[in-house]
C-alpha positions in Angstrom: -55.8 147.2 -17.3 -57.0 145.3 -13.9 -60.3 146.2 -12.9 -61.0 144.2 -9.4 -59.7 145.8 -6.3 -57.6 142.4 -5.8 -56.5 142.6 -9.2 -54.9 146.0 -9.1 -53.1 144.9 -6.0 -51.5 142.0 -7.9 -50.6 144.1 -10.5 -48.6 146.6 -7.8 -47.2 143.3 -6.4 -46.0 141.5 -9.5 -44.1 145.5 -10.0 -42.6 145.5 -7.2 -41.0 141.7 -7.1 -40.1 142.3 -10.5 -38.4 145.3 -9.4 -36.3 143.4 -7.0 -35.8 140.3 -9.2 -33.7 141.8 -11.5 -31.6 143.7 -9.0 -30.2 140.5 -7.8 -30.0 139.2 -11.3 -28.3 141.9 -12.5 -26.0 141.9 -9.6 -25.6 138.3 -10.4 -25.2 138.6 -14.4 -22.3 141.3 -13.8 -20.3 139.4 -11.2 -20.2 136.5 -13.9 -19.1 139.1 -16.2 -16.6 140.7 -14.5 -14.9 137.3 -13.4 -15.0 135.9 -17.0 -13.3 139.1 -18.0 -10.4 138.8 -15.6 -9.7 135.4 -16.7 -9.5 136.6 -20.5 -7.4 139.0 -18.9 -4.8 136.8 -17.4 -5.3 138.4 -14.2 -5.7 135.4 -12.0 -4.9 135.9 -8.7 -7.7 138.8 -9.0 -10.1 136.2 -10.6 -9.8 134.0 -7.5 -10.0 137.0 -5.1 -13.2 137.8 -6.3 -14.9 134.2 -6.9 -16.2 134.2 -3.2 -18.1 137.8 -4.0 -19.4 136.2 -7.4 -20.4 132.8 -5.4 -22.1 134.9 -3.1 -24.4 137.2 -5.7 -25.1 133.9 -7.3 -26.3 132.0 -4.2 -28.4 135.4 -3.2 -30.4 134.9 -6.4 -31.0 131.2 -6.1 -32.1 132.0 -2.0 -34.4 134.3 -3.7 -35.9 132.2 -6.3 -34.9 134.0 -9.2 -32.6 131.1 -10.4 -32.7 127.2 -9.2 -30.0 125.8 -7.0 -28.8 123.3 -9.3 -28.4 126.0 -12.1 -26.7 127.9 -9.0 -24.2 125.0 -9.0 -23.7 124.6 -12.1 -22.8 128.1 -12.5 -20.4 128.1 -9.6 -18.9 125.4 -10.9 -18.3 126.2 -14.3 -16.3 129.7 -13.3 -14.2 127.6 -10.4 -13.6 125.0 -13.8 -12.4 128.1 -15.7 -10.2 129.4 -13.6 -8.9 126.3 -12.7 -8.0 125.4 -16.6 -6.8 129.0 -17.0 -4.2 128.6 -13.7 -2.8 125.3 -15.6 -2.4 126.8 -19.1 0.2 129.6 -17.3 
């Protein structure tokens, strides 16, 4: 446990930041899971409609520093490739 006043404050700040980061990371993960499940079910049109929302969640996580920019770009690229592959299969 922190002893000094500044250490106590840092603990409070870290808890607050961790909670905020969890929110954005969970939103991003849920959006990706939803998109992938739509593609698996064969609902390509719905997946294409949800793609901008998923991009938005990923970009917000990157902007907040929860994931890095290149990581966000890679996730978006893989999701769009997944949708395109599924479209070509049908």
